N, C-alpha and C positions, 0 to 999 in steps of 0.2 A: 288681493284681490285676487290675483294671474296663478296665484300658488294655492287657494283655495279653488276658482275651475279648473285647474289639472287634475289637483284629488276626483270633482265630480267629473270629470270626462275618464277615471281610471273606473272609476265609480260602476258605472254605466257602460259600459266597455265589457267589465266582465260577468255578465246572467252571460249575454251572447255568447261570446269569446266559450263558456262553461258547456254549454252547450255545443258549441261547434267538435268544443274536441269529445266530448261523448258521447258523439254519432255515432250509431253505429256504423258508418260507411267507416269510421277509425279500428284499425287493427290493435283489438285487446292487447295484443303482447308489443303494442309503443316503447321504446321502453324509454322513454321521459325524465328529464329527475326529477326531481320531488318535487322543485320547482318552476314545472314547465307553463302550471295549470293559471299558475301566475305570472310568468316572466310568458304564456304565449298572444295574451290581453292585452300586446304591441300588438294588434290590431290597426294595427296605423292610427291611434286614439289619438293620438299626446305626439310631439316632439321629438323627446327621449324619455328614452324609460328604460328597465334593465336588459341586460341583453334576452337576447332570446337561448335556450339552453341548446337546441334539436342536435342533433347529430344527421351528420349525411348516412349514413347505417338508417334511421329513423326516417331520413327521406327514401332510404331504398323501399324500405319494409311497404310503405304507402301503396308504394304502386306493387308490389307487389304482392298482397296481401286478397284473400277469397276474393275482398269486393270490388275487387276491380273489375269495370263495368265496359261499352266501350262507347266512346267519346259523344253518337250521337245519339245515347239512352240517354241520357239526361245533363240537360245544360242548366238544369239549377244553380250547381254548385260555379258557375258564371257568371250567374246572373244578379251572382253574392255577389262576387267578386265587386260588380261593378258599381253594386249599393254603399261600398262604403269609400270608394272614388267617390259620391258624390252623394253625400246625405248632408241636412240641414235647408234645403234649396228653399221649404217652405218660409223660409224665415230671410227670405232675401227681399222683406219692406223693412228689416229692422236697422237697411243698410243706406246710405246719399249714397250722388253722381259722385266722382269726382274730376273735376271738368278742368282743363288748360285750355286753352284758343278757342273755345265752344265744343270740344270734343273731351268725348269722357274715355278716358283714360283710368281706371278706377271706379272704385264702388268700397266709402269707410264707413265704417257700424256710428251712426252713433251716441253710442254706449264706451266706444274709443273715440272718441273725437270729443267729446263733454272732458273723459279722465283724464288725457294725454296731452293730447293737441290742441285745444281753445284757447289756453298759459297761452302757444306759442301763436295767438294774434300779428303779428311781423310776417309768419313765411302765413300762415290758415287762413284761412273767412268763410262765414257762412257767402253768401249770397239774400237779398233784399229779402227775398218772397223765401228762403232758409229749407229749396227745394233742392241747393244739391254744395259741394263745399270747391274754394274752391283754393290756390294758391294768392297772396298779397302780390297784386297785379306792378307792384316795384319792384318782383322780381320777370326782368324778362328774357333774360338769353339762356341755356340748357345749363351753363356753368354755372348761372347765380343759381338755378333750379337747383342746383346738385349737389353746390356744398350749405343752402341753406338746409333743403331737409337732410341730409348729413348730418346735419350739426345739434338737429331731432330726434334724429333714432338715435346719436352719440348719449345728451344728454340723458333719455325714457328709458335704455344701457339693456343691458340683460334681464333683467327687471321684469322687466315692459315689452320687452324683442329675445326671444331669447334663441341661439345660434348663429351672433350677427356674425360674420368670415370676412369683414372686407369683402368682396365680390358685389362689384353695382349689375345689374338688371337692363335694361337700357324700360323706359316707358315712353306708352309709343301706344295709339287709338286700336290698332290693328298691327298686325304681323306687316314690316316692312313700313308703315306709314316715315312720320317724321317724330324723330325723336324727339320729342320737349323734355324731359331729363335721365340722370339716371337715378336707383336707388338700389339699398343694401339686401343685396339676395334677399335677409330673413326677416328683412319689412313688409316682404312683396303681398304677403298674402293679410296683413295689416292696410293696406293698404288698396284693396284686390284689384292689383296692377296682375296683369296678362301674364307667363312668367315660361320660358316654353325652354323647352329639353331635346334631348337626341338622345336613342334608343337604339337597343343595334341585340337586333337576334347573331348569336356569331355560330354557325351553327355547320356542318361538318355529316355524306352518310358509310357508311359501313354495310355491304353485302344491302344495295339496298335498302336502309334502313335508314333518317336523319335523327340524327341525335342533336341534342344545342346545349350548348355548352351553362351552365350555369357559376354562378361567382356565389362565393357565401361573404355577405360583411366584415369586415376586423369587429372582434366583441369588444374594443373601446375608443368608435368613431360612435358622435357624438349622435350620429340623428342612426337610425336602425337594427340598432346593434346587433349583428349578428343573427342576421334575414338573407334570405339569397334574396338577392338579386340577378340583371343580366349579365352573361362579359362584360360588353362596353355602355357603360350609359350620363350624363351629365346635362347639370344647368347650360341656356345656351347667356356667356357674357355679353354686353353690352364692345365693341366692334368687330365678332367674328363671324365668320356665314360660316352657316350649318356646315357645312363637309369637313368642310375643315376644321372648325372643334372636333369633330367627329372623333378624323385622325390621328389627334394631338391625347384626346381621353383616350385612344384606340392604344398607341404606344406608351401614357400614365398608368392605364389598370390592370391591361391582358399583356401587353413585351411585345402588342403586334405590330409591326412596319409598315412603314406609309406604302410602299413594294405590295406589301397585299392587301393594307386598310382601304388604300384609297379602292381597288375595285368594289368596297361597300356600293348597294344597290337599294337608294332612297327608295325607298313603297309607298309611303302616304302618312297617315298621321293621327293621333287620336286627341282627343281633349273631356275633360274632366269640371264638376266646380263642384267644394266641398264646402262646409262651411262649418265652422270649430270655437265657438268664442264670440269675440269679435276676429275674428281670421278668416279669411272668403277666399280659396285656394281656388284661382282658375289657371289652371292649364296646360297647355298644346304639350303635347308626343313628337315632333318628328319620327320616323318610325324610320327601317334602317335593317337591311340583309345584309353578310356578305358571309361568302361560303368557303367555312374555312380548309387548308391540305387537310386529312385522314392521320398525316403524323403529328399537323400544330400540335403545338400544349403551351396555353398561354401562361407567363410569368409579370403577378400583379410588381408593379413597379415603385405606385407612392406607398405603400404602409397601407392601404382603407379594403384591398379584401384576401379575408382570412386562405381560404381556397376552390380550387376552380375542382367541374364536377363536369363531362360528359357524360351526356341521361338522353335517353334515347325520348325524343316527341310527346311520347303517348304516354313517358309518363312522368310528365314534369305536368305535361296536360295533369293526371289525376293527382297531382301533387296541390294543382291550385286549383282546383274544384273543391277537396276536401278539408286545405286542408289556410290556415294562415301565416305560413312560414315564407312567401312569400312579402318581400315590400311591393304594397297593395298597390301604385300605380306600373310595378311590373310585368300582374296580368295580365292588365289595361294587353302594353304590344303586345305581352305573347298571345292568345283571347287570339287580336288578329291579328296572326302568325299561323296559327291554329286553319285558321276560313283561309286565308289568300296559299298556302297548302295545299286542302282538301282531307282537311284532319275531321272539319265539321262542314257536314253538307243541305243544301237545301232540304231534307227532308225531315233532318232529324226537326222537330215539338220545336219552338218561337226562334226556324233559323234570326227568318230575317230583321227579331224585337231585338236580337242580342248582338246582332250585327252595327245599327243603328244607336243603342244604349252605348257606342264604343267610342260616338262623337259628343254624345249628350252638352259638354261641353264648349263655349261660345269657341268651333276653330274655325278665327278670323284673325 
């Protein structure tokens, strides 16, 4: 079933991806490889598809094309990126609340429960009125719950929950609330667990112009291979503070020493909700800005980044508006950067609506 669903998702996304690539906003001389139409349908519709074929030269040509315009002229490309991160919300009625100790910590698709969880009756149970799903009352402590649910995830395996990486996320009703248990990161969307992450805009100034450092993900990464990404970003595992996690990611992903990364400034958060099949992705991303020295050169340490480029902010904005080269949630964080640094102003048509939409999800 999972494989059939995966093919359907690719099929649905293909038409809209072709439309995006054939838009008059894209330069006809864009030198994408012969299979780019297929690979760029990574419109982030699936967890893992073929690597993106575009190059840094293609990225530069986007913003150098004759079709470039001022950011304030047209925000529609930004709105489209918001929609990519907030699909399927009209299907929320297909999910049941996942409740622990009278607190709603997630939501589980009725079909996922029937197809995969119902047989684990010593772990998951329905309430008497079938209004929500609970853990078996015999599982009283966080450790007991973590082990029991972890065993279920292990039993379901990669065929049902792809991308298992043995990284635990805290399960709570909201950020900072008591943690009821810890759950495998890859399983979080299947249980509708709210997940948190840290994303950092690493920027510098040259001749009074701001530039953003952008990474291109490794072609061998299992998720979103070859796509553009932040200089530094990562999920927030259980048991580590946001700033500490950010500094760790800075060192691993870009070789930024703590003497520099400790200067990163917390600037807010974005939130989105995305439903695809049995998955309900409910993410909150804590945003940081770090002004880097002009002579700074990032150096990846963990093999997850293919290369980096320092690109004018206005050019990055054009790439976001007019392509799907960026991993989708990165677009939200960079759009937020554009607001805060004055690249999008209140005279732009749709300003307030776009600003509000950056927190379309449950920001709690």
